N, CA, C and O atoms as CSV, one atom per row, in Angstrom:
chain,resi,resn,atom,element,x,y,z
A,1,MET,N,N,31.293,9.586,-28.347
A,1,MET,CA,C,31.526,9.193,-27.175
A,1,MET,C,C,31.462,7.299,-27.290
A,1,MET,O,O,31.282,6.896,-28.439
A,2,ASN,N,N,31.531,6.734,-26.726
A,2,ASN,CA,C,30.203,5.580,-25.910
A,2,ASN,C,C,29.871,5.144,-24.999
A,2,ASN,O,O,30.422,4.841,-23.940
A,3,GLN,N,N,28.745,5.076,-25.442
A,3,GLN,CA,C,27.988,4.774,-24.453
A,3,GLN,C,C,27.307,3.288,-24.214
A,3,GLN,O,O,26.692,2.496,-24.928
A,4,SER,N,N,27.908,3.339,-22.284
A,4,SER,CA,C,27.243,1.812,-22.015
A,4,SER,C,C,26.635,1.655,-20.921
A,4,SER,O,O,26.634,2.477,-20.005
A,5,THR,N,N,26.036,0.531,-20.924
A,5,THR,CA,C,25.860,-0.070,-19.821
A,5,THR,C,C,25.913,-1.092,-19.219
A,5,THR,O,O,25.668,-2.261,-19.517
A,6,PRO,N,N,26.379,-0.411,-18.008
A,6,PRO,CA,C,26.764,-1.413,-17.116
A,6,PRO,C,C,25.717,-2.750,-16.750
A,6,PRO,O,O,24.639,-2.873,-16.169
A,7,THR,N,N,26.814,-3.783,-17.529
A,7,THR,CA,C,25.600,-5.331,-17.587
A,7,THR,C,C,25.426,-6.490,-16.272
A,7,THR,O,O,25.007,-7.630,-16.474
A,8,ASN,N,N,25.924,-5.850,-14.583
A,8,ASN,CA,C,25.538,-5.908,-13.124
A,8,ASN,C,C,24.730,-5.042,-13.051
A,8,ASN,O,O,25.437,-4.081,-12.745
A,9,LYS,N,N,23.820,-4.717,-13.108
A,9,LYS,CA,C,23.216,-3.568,-12.370
A,9,LYS,C,C,22.836,-3.748,-10.533
A,9,LYS,O,O,22.040,-4.499,-9.968
A,10,VAL,N,N,23.291,-3.253,-10.271
A,10,VAL,CA,C,23.151,-3.485,-8.877
A,10,VAL,C,C,21.462,-2.133,-8.393
A,10,VAL,O,O,21.347,-0.916,-8.246
A,11,ARG,N,N,20.140,-3.840,-8.293
A,11,ARG,CA,C,18.955,-2.711,-7.716
A,11,ARG,C,C,18.295,-3.290,-6.530
A,11,ARG,O,O,17.891,-4.431,-6.306
A,12,ILE,N,N,18.293,-2.237,-5.847
A,12,ILE,CA,C,18.326,-2.870,-4.700
A,12,ILE,C,C,16.365,-2.446,-3.798
A,12,ILE,O,O,16.459,-1.290,-3.385
A,13,GLN,N,N,15.391,-2.821,-3.577
A,13,GLN,CA,C,14.729,-3.052,-3.785
A,13,GLN,C,C,13.204,-1.751,-2.919
A,13,GLN,O,O,13.291,-1.347,-1.760
A,14,PRO,N,N,12.336,-1.485,-3.623
A,14,PRO,CA,C,12.245,-0.771,-2.979
A,14,PRO,C,C,11.475,-0.762,-1.179
A,14,PRO,O,O,11.737,0.211,-0.472
A,15,LEU,N,N,10.895,-1.490,-0.814
A,15,LEU,CA,C,11.052,-1.684,0.917
A,15,LEU,C,C,12.164,-1.699,1.334
A,15,LEU,O,O,12.467,-0.736,2.038
A,16,VAL,N,N,13.446,-2.984,1.042
A,16,VAL,CA,C,14.799,-2.678,1.606
A,16,VAL,C,C,15.534,-1.351,2.242
A,16,VAL,O,O,16.256,-0.929,3.144
A,17,LEU,N,N,14.454,-0.882,0.546
A,17,LEU,CA,C,14.889,0.682,1.005
A,17,LEU,C,C,15.069,1.883,2.022
A,17,LEU,O,O,15.931,2.719,2.290
A,18,THR,N,N,13.694,1.497,2.481
A,18,THR,CA,C,12.645,1.987,3.486
A,18,THR,C,C,12.699,1.362,4.170
A,18,THR,O,O,11.966,1.703,5.098
A,19,THR,N,N,13.185,0.505,4.344
A,19,THR,CA,C,13.170,-0.594,6.207
A,19,THR,C,C,14.489,0.334,6.104
A,19,THR,O,O,14.349,0.887,7.195
A,20,VAL,N,N,15.896,1.009,5.476
A,20,VAL,CA,C,16.944,0.885,5.449
A,20,VAL,C,C,17.416,2.224,6.203
A,20,VAL,O,O,18.216,2.542,7.083
A,21,ALA,N,N,16.288,2.942,5.201
A,21,ALA,CA,C,16.180,4.061,5.994
A,21,ALA,C,C,15.856,4.470,7.219
A,21,ALA,O,O,16.641,5.075,7.950
A,22,GLY,N,N,14.279,4.064,7.627
A,22,GLY,CA,C,13.514,4.168,8.694
A,22,GLY,C,C,14.207,3.905,9.510
A,22,GLY,O,O,14.277,4.563,10.549
A,23,LEU,N,N,15.326,2.258,9.119
A,23,LEU,CA,C,15.811,2.225,10.593
A,23,LEU,C,C,17.038,3.335,11.363
A,23,LEU,O,O,17.061,3.548,12.575
A,24,LEU,N,N,18.029,3.968,10.337
A,24,LEU,CA,C,18.586,4.786,10.237
A,24,LEU,C,C,17.966,6.169,10.773
A,24,LEU,O,O,18.437,6.858,11.677
A,25,ALA,N,N,17.053,6.371,10.179
A,25,ALA,CA,C,16.309,7.472,10.826
A,25,ALA,C,C,16.120,7.007,12.751
A,25,ALA,O,O,16.226,7.749,13.728
A,26,ALA,N,N,15.972,6.281,12.718
A,26,ALA,CA,C,15.390,5.762,14.150
A,26,ALA,C,C,17.198,5.584,15.139
A,26,ALA,O,O,17.470,6.173,16.185
A,27,LEU,N,N,17.728,5.035,14.704
A,27,LEU,CA,C,19.297,5.262,15.351
A,27,LEU,C,C,19.195,7.223,15.676
A,27,LEU,O,O,18.754,7.928,16.584
A,28,VAL,N,N,19.648,7.378,14.802
A,28,VAL,CA,C,19.982,8.679,14.055
A,28,VAL,C,C,18.337,9.676,15.998
A,28,VAL,O,O,18.868,9.980,17.066
A,29,ALA,N,N,17.384,9.798,15.892
A,29,ALA,CA,C,16.508,10.110,16.704
A,29,ALA,C,C,17.422,10.035,17.858
A,29,ALA,O,O,17.937,10.980,18.456
A,30,ILE,N,N,17.606,8.158,18.193
A,30,ILE,CA,C,17.700,7.989,19.813
A,30,ILE,C,C,18.644,8.459,19.772
A,30,ILE,O,O,18.801,9.127,20.794
A,31,PHE,N,N,19.959,8.551,18.731
A,31,PHE,CA,C,21.573,8.469,19.586
A,31,PHE,C,C,21.918,10.133,19.605
A,31,PHE,O,O,22.736,10.701,20.329
A,32,VAL,N,N,21.138,10.656,18.699
A,32,VAL,CA,C,22.234,12.100,18.107
A,32,VAL,C,C,20.842,13.225,18.708
A,32,VAL,O,O,21.167,14.322,19.163
A,33,PHE,N,N,19.410,12.848,18.653
A,33,PHE,CA,C,18.360,13.774,19.386
A,33,PHE,C,C,17.495,13.638,20.989
A,33,PHE,O,O,16.580,14.369,21.370
A,34,LYS,N,N,18.046,12.600,21.656
A,34,LYS,CA,C,18.114,12.250,22.748
A,34,LYS,C,C,16.629,11.341,22.851
A,34,LYS,O,O,15.952,11.164,23.864
A,35,VAL,N,N,16.404,10.903,21.646
A,35,VAL,CA,C,13.840,11.028,21.942
A,35,VAL,C,C,14.259,9.606,22.592
A,35,VAL,O,O,15.182,8.953,22.104
A,36,ALA,N,N,13.720,9.277,23.428
A,36,ALA,CA,C,12.902,7.843,24.090
A,36,ALA,C,C,12.948,6.518,23.003
A,36,ALA,O,O,12.572,6.629,21.836
A,37,VAL,N,N,13.300,5.667,23.397
A,37,VAL,CA,C,12.992,4.718,22.161
A,37,VAL,C,C,11.545,4.428,22.103
A,37,VAL,O,O,10.899,4.532,21.060
A,38,GLY,N,N,10.738,3.839,23.927
A,38,GLY,CA,C,9.958,3.937,22.975
A,38,GLY,C,C,8.907,4.514,22.748
A,38,GLY,O,O,7.841,3.919,22.906
A,39,LEU,N,N,8.967,6.161,22.209
A,39,LEU,CA,C,8.977,6.772,21.569
A,39,LEU,C,C,8.731,5.969,19.988
A,39,LEU,O,O,7.694,5.782,19.351
A,40,VAL,N,N,10.368,5.551,19.651
A,40,VAL,CA,C,10.364,5.674,18.009
A,40,VAL,C,C,9.471,5.079,17.660
A,40,VAL,O,O,8.660,5.240,16.748
A,41,ILE,N,N,9.695,3.872,18.900
A,41,ILE,CA,C,8.704,2.679,18.437
A,41,ILE,C,C,7.851,2.965,18.247
A,41,ILE,O,O,7.525,2.742,17.081
A,42,ASN,N,N,6.492,3.850,19.363
A,42,ASN,CA,C,5.702,4.238,19.044
A,42,ASN,C,C,5.002,4.919,17.064
A,42,ASN,O,O,4.074,4.655,16.300
A,43,TYR,N,N,5.984,5.682,17.102
A,43,TYR,CA,C,5.824,6.064,16.167
A,43,TYR,C,C,6.205,5.558,14.787
A,43,TYR,O,O,5.678,5.916,13.734
A,44,SER,N,N,7.005,4.844,14.903
A,44,SER,CA,C,7.314,3.224,14.845
A,44,SER,C,C,5.964,2.800,13.780
A,44,SER,O,O,5.444,3.264,12.766
A,45,LEU,N,N,5.806,1.840,14.531
A,45,LEU,CA,C,4.781,1.304,14.490
A,45,LEU,C,C,3.913,1.741,13.913
A,45,LEU,O,O,3.143,0.957,13.357
A,46,ILE,N,N,3.660,3.396,13.804
A,46,ILE,CA,C,2.324,4.346,13.287
A,46,ILE,C,C,2.907,4.403,11.750
A,46,ILE,O,O,2.829,3.703,10.740
A,47,GLY,N,N,3.234,5.044,11.956
A,47,GLY,CA,C,4.408,4.887,10.677
A,47,GLY,C,C,4.209,3.212,9.253
A,47,GLY,O,O,4.187,3.298,8.025
A,48,ALA,N,N,4.126,2.153,9.978
A,48,ALA,CA,C,4.392,0.793,9.340
A,48,ALA,C,C,3.287,0.421,9.339
A,48,ALA,O,O,3.190,-0.436,8.461
A,49,ILE,N,N,2.155,0.611,9.945
A,49,ILE,CA,C,0.902,1.361,10.419
A,49,ILE,C,C,-0.333,1.325,8.511
A,49,ILE,O,O,-1.271,0.666,8.064
A,50,ILE,N,N,1.103,3.218,7.789
A,50,ILE,CA,C,0.040,3.363,7.527
A,50,ILE,C,C,0.548,2.924,6.157
A,50,ILE,O,O,-0.375,2.982,5.344
A,51,LEU,N,N,1.440,2.597,5.734
A,51,LEU,CA,C,2.370,2.334,4.670
A,51,LEU,C,C,2.094,0.660,4.202
A,51,LEU,O,O,2.180,0.192,3.067
A,52,SER,N,N,1.656,-0.211,5.775
A,52,SER,CA,C,1.170,-1.170,5.397
A,52,SER,C,C,-0.303,-1.041,5.013
A,52,SER,O,O,-1.100,-1.847,4.533
A,53,HIS,N,N,-0.390,0.083,5.336
A,53,HIS,CA,C,-2.532,0.279,4.514
A,53,HIS,C,C,-2.127,0.540,3.038
A,53,HIS,O,O,-2.546,-0.143,2.103
A,54,PHE,N,N,-1.280,1.581,2.913
A,54,PHE,CA,C,-1.040,1.652,0.786
A,54,PHE,C,C,-0.683,0.434,0.653
A,54,PHE,O,O,-1.448,0.159,-0.272
A,55,TRP,N,N,0.143,-0.974,0.939
A,55,TRP,CA,C,0.710,-1.655,0.208
A,55,TRP,C,C,-0.870,-2.393,-0.318
A,55,TRP,O,O,-1.225,-2.850,-1.404
A,56,MET,N,N,-1.900,-2.188,1.622
A,56,MET,CA,C,-3.060,-4.018,0.694
A,56,MET,C,C,-3.676,-2.772,-0.097
A,56,MET,O,O,-4.266,-3.233,-1.074
A,57,HIS,N,N,-3.770,-1.448,-0.067
A,57,HIS,CA,C,-4.731,-1.646,-1.224
A,57,HIS,C,C,-4.519,-0.716,-2.262
A,57,HIS,O,O,-5.182,0.263,-2.605
A,58,ALA,N,N,-2.767,-1.531,-2.995
A,58,ALA,CA,C,-2.437,-1.459,-3.843
A,58,ALA,C,C,-3.556,-1.937,-5.175
A,58,ALA,O,O,-4.408,-1.233,-5.717
A,59,GLY,N,N,-3.369,-2.690,-5.320
A,59,GLY,CA,C,-4.084,-3.731,-6.052
A,59,GLY,C,C,-5.402,-3.107,-6.438
A,59,GLY,O,O,-5.964,-3.718,-7.347
A,60,HIS,N,N,-6.165,-1.838,-5.890
A,60,HIS,CA,C,-7.394,-1.123,-6.919
A,60,HIS,C,C,-6.810,0.220,-7.132
A,60,HIS,O,O,-7.187,1.361,-6.866
A,61,ALA,N,N,-5.553,-0.395,-7.816
A,61,ALA,CA,C,-5.126,0.677,-8.398
A,61,ALA,C,C,-5.817,0.664,-10.194
A,61,ALA,O,O,-5.755,1.532,-11.065
A,62,GLY,N,N,-6.350,-0.503,-10.198
A,62,GLY,CA,C,-7.231,-0.513,-11.525
A,62,GLY,C,C,-8.283,0.047,-12.341
A,62,GLY,O,O,-9.058,0.694,-11.637
A,63,ASN,N,N,-8.482,0.043,-13.107
A,63,ASN,CA,C,-10.215,0.817,-14.379
A,63,ASN,C,C,-10.434,0.440,-13.572
A,63,ASN,O,O,-9.618,-0.429,-13.263
A,64,GLY,N,N,-11.698,0.666,-12.416
A,64,GLY,CA,C,-13.143,-0.014,-12.593
A,64,GLY,C,C,-13.270,-1.092,-11.483
A,64,GLY,O,O,-14.122,-1.980,-11.505
A,65,GLN,N,N,-12.117,-0.886,-10.279
A,65,GLN,CA,C,-12.029,-1.997,-9.408
A,65,GLN,C,C,-13.195,-1.724,-8.737
A,65,GLN,O,O,-13.851,-2.766,-8.725
A,66,HIS,N,N,-13.805,-0.802,-8.148
A,66,HIS,CA,C,-14.971,-0.173,-6.883
A,66,HIS,C,C,-16.446,0.058,-7.590
A,66,HIS,O,O,-17.313,0.543,-6.863
A,67,GLN,N,N,-16.986,-0.432,-9.728
A,67,GLN,CA,C,-17.163,-0.413,-9.423
A,67,GLN,C,C,-19.213,-1.393,-8.861
A,67,GLN,O,O,-19.319,-2.566,-8.503
A,68,GLU,N,N,-19.926,-0.787,-8.944
A,68,GLU,CA,C,-20.994,-1.805,-8.661
A,68,GLU,C,C,-21.382,-2.658,-9.789
A,68,GLU,O,O,-21.658,-2.295,-10.932
A,69,GLN,N,N,-21.366,-3.727,-9.353
A,69,GLN,CA,C,-22.250,-4.594,-10.280
A,69,GLN,C,C,-23.680,-5.245,-10.129
A,69,GLN,O,O,-24.022,-5.907,-9.149
A,70,THR,N,N,-24.684,-4.900,-11.519
A,70,THR,CA,C,-25.950,-5.120,-11.113
A,70,THR,C,C,-26.470,-5.737,-12.158
A,70,THR,O,O,-25.843,-5.766,-13.217
A,71,SER,N,N,-28.075,-6.509,-11.992
A,71,SER,CA,C,-28.684,-7.387,-12.050
A,71,SER,C,C,-30.057,-7.283,-13.195
A,71,SER,O,O,-30.961,-7.837,-12.568
A,72,LEU,N,N,-30.293,-7.103,-13.752
A,72,LEU,CA,C,-31.986,-6.318,-13.560
A,72,LEU,C,C,-32.731,-7.548,-13.552
A,72,LEU,O,O,-32.465,-8.464,-14.330
A,73,SER,N,N,-33.820,-7.612,-12.549
A,73,SER,CA,C,-34.855,-8.392,-12.296
A,73,SER,C,C,-35.825,-7.616,-13.386
A,73,SER,O,O,-35.607,-6.683,-14.158
A,74,ASN,N,N,-36.935,-8.376,-13.121
A,74,ASN,CA,C,-38.846,-7.758,-13.208
A,74,ASN,C,C,-39.625,-8.113,-12.419
A,74,ASN,O,O,-39.495,-9.245,-11.953
A,75,SER,N,N,-40.239,-7.637,-12.178
A,75,SER,CA,C,-40.908,-7.431,-10.945
A,75,SER,C,C,-42.350,-5.927,-11.303
A,75,SER,O,O,-42.049,-4.737,-11.402
A,76,HIS,N,N,-44.052,-6.582,-11.444
A,76,HIS,CA,C,-44.301,-6.479,-11.266
A,76,HIS,C,C,-44.323,-5.060,-13.256
A,76,HIS,O,O,-44.816,-3.960,-13.506
A,77,ASP,N,N,-43.575,-5.974,-13.964
A,77,ASP,CA,C,-43.790,-4.432,-14.742
A,77,ASP,C,C,-42.390,-3.483,-15.048
A,77,ASP,O,O,-42.172,-2.926,-16.124
A,78,GLN,N,N,-41.533,-3.434,-13.895
A,78,GLN,CA,C,-40.376,-2.517,-13.836
A,78,GLN,C,C,-39.156,-3.352,-14.193
A,78,GLN,O,O,-39.055,-4.552,-13.939
A,79,VAL,N,N,-38.563,-2.871,-14.589
A,79,VAL,CA,C,-36.911,-2.967,-14.951
A,79,VAL,C,C,-36.357,-2.528,-13.762
A,79,VAL,O,O,-35.895,-1.453,-14.145
A,80,SER,N,N,-35.901,-2.653,-11.841
A,80,SER,CA,C,-34.777,-2.701,-11.761
A,80,SER,C,C,-33.928,-3.198,-11.274
A,80,SER,O,O,-33.863,-4.273,-10.678
A,81,PRO,N,N,-32.696,-1.941,-11.633
A,81,PRO,CA,C,-31.393,-3.505,-11.093
A,81,PRO,C,C,-31.138,-3.533,-9.102
A,81,PRO,O,O,-31.237,-2.630,-8.271
A,82,VAL,N,N,-30.883,-4.621,-9.004
A,82,VAL,CA,C,-30.498,-5.672,-7.718
A,82,VAL,C,C,-29.326,-5.725,-7.604
A,82,VAL,O,O,-28.760,-6.442,-8.429
A,83,PRO,N,N,-28.444,-5.005,-6.548
A,83,PRO,CA,C,-27.232,-4.994,-6.559
A,83,PRO,C,C,-26.187,-7.004,-6.340
A,83,PRO,O,O,-26.317,-7.966,-5.582
A,84,VAL,N,N,-25.457,-6.717,-7.279
A,84,VAL,CA,C,-25.209,-7.954,-6.671
A,84,VAL,C,C,-23.976,-8.067,-6.213
A,84,VAL,O,O,-23.278,-7.221,-6.773
A,85,GLU,N,N,-23.029,-9.066,-5.041
A,85,GLU,CA,C,-22.472,-8.898,-3.373
A,85,GLU,C,C,-21.035,-8.837,-4.624
A,85,GLU,O,O,-20.732,-9.842,-5.267
A,86,ASN,N,N,-20.426,-7.737,-4.755
A,86,ASN,CA,C,-18.932,-8.281,-5.316
A,86,ASN,C,C,-18.058,-8.535,-4.370
A,86,ASN,O,O,-17.975,-8.122,-3.213
A,87,GLU,N,N,-16.948,-9.786,-5.434
A,87,GLU,CA,C,-16.350,-10.634,-5.567
A,87,GLU,C,C,-14.856,-9.968,-4.710
A,87,GLU,O,O,-13.784,-9.673,-5.238
A,88,ARG,N,N,-15.239,-9.870,-3.243
A,88,ARG,CA,C,-13.676,-8.963,-3.019
A,88,ARG,C,C,-12.041,-9.789,-2.936
A,88,ARG,O,O,-11.819,-10.741,-2.188
A,89,LYS,N,N,-11.155,-9.254,-3.750
A,89,LYS,CA,C,-10.038,-10.140,-3.967
A,89,LYS,C,C,-9.167,-9.535,-3.289
A,89,LYS,O,O,-8.799,-9.879,-2.166
A,90,HIS,N,N,-8.717,-8.470,-3.988
A,90,HIS,CA,C,-8.111,-7.202,-2.633
A,90,HIS,C,C,-7.446,-6.715,-1.165
A,90,HIS,O,O,-7.925,-7.672,-0.556
A,91,GLY,N,N,-6.776,-6.037,-0.198
A,91,GLY,CA,C,-7.044,-5.383,0.323
A,91,GLY,C,C,-7.964,-6.213,1.637
A,91,GLY,O,O,-8.579,-7.276,1.716
A,92,CYS,N,N,-7.606,-4.865,2.736
A,92,CYS,CA,C,-9.144,-4.995,3.600
A,92,CYS,C,C,-10.643,-5.136,3.508
A,92,CYS,O,O,-11.190,-6.013,4.178
A,93,HIS,N,N,-11.327,-4.364,2.753
A,93,HIS,CA,C,-12.192,-3.442,2.775
A,93,HIS,C,C,-12.867,-4.723,2.150
A,93,HIS,O,O,-14.043,-4.688,1.788
């Protein structure tokens, strides 16, 4: 058997799939289940907030992103760690 892969594969981005699925769900809720448009908009905004929060924290998935950096300071012959402010490069926190 000759198994060949097509050369011009169409790949739809996950963001586009999520958007289209959300719009279809909203239209089904409004026209099939007769849900109020304002209620659909409210729940859509809540869903968008949750999804955007996951997107903002996607950069934190690396190893050791939240480890606190410390430096040592000598005071009165004792070594004590002094926290150094982390550089924030991702997300909302």
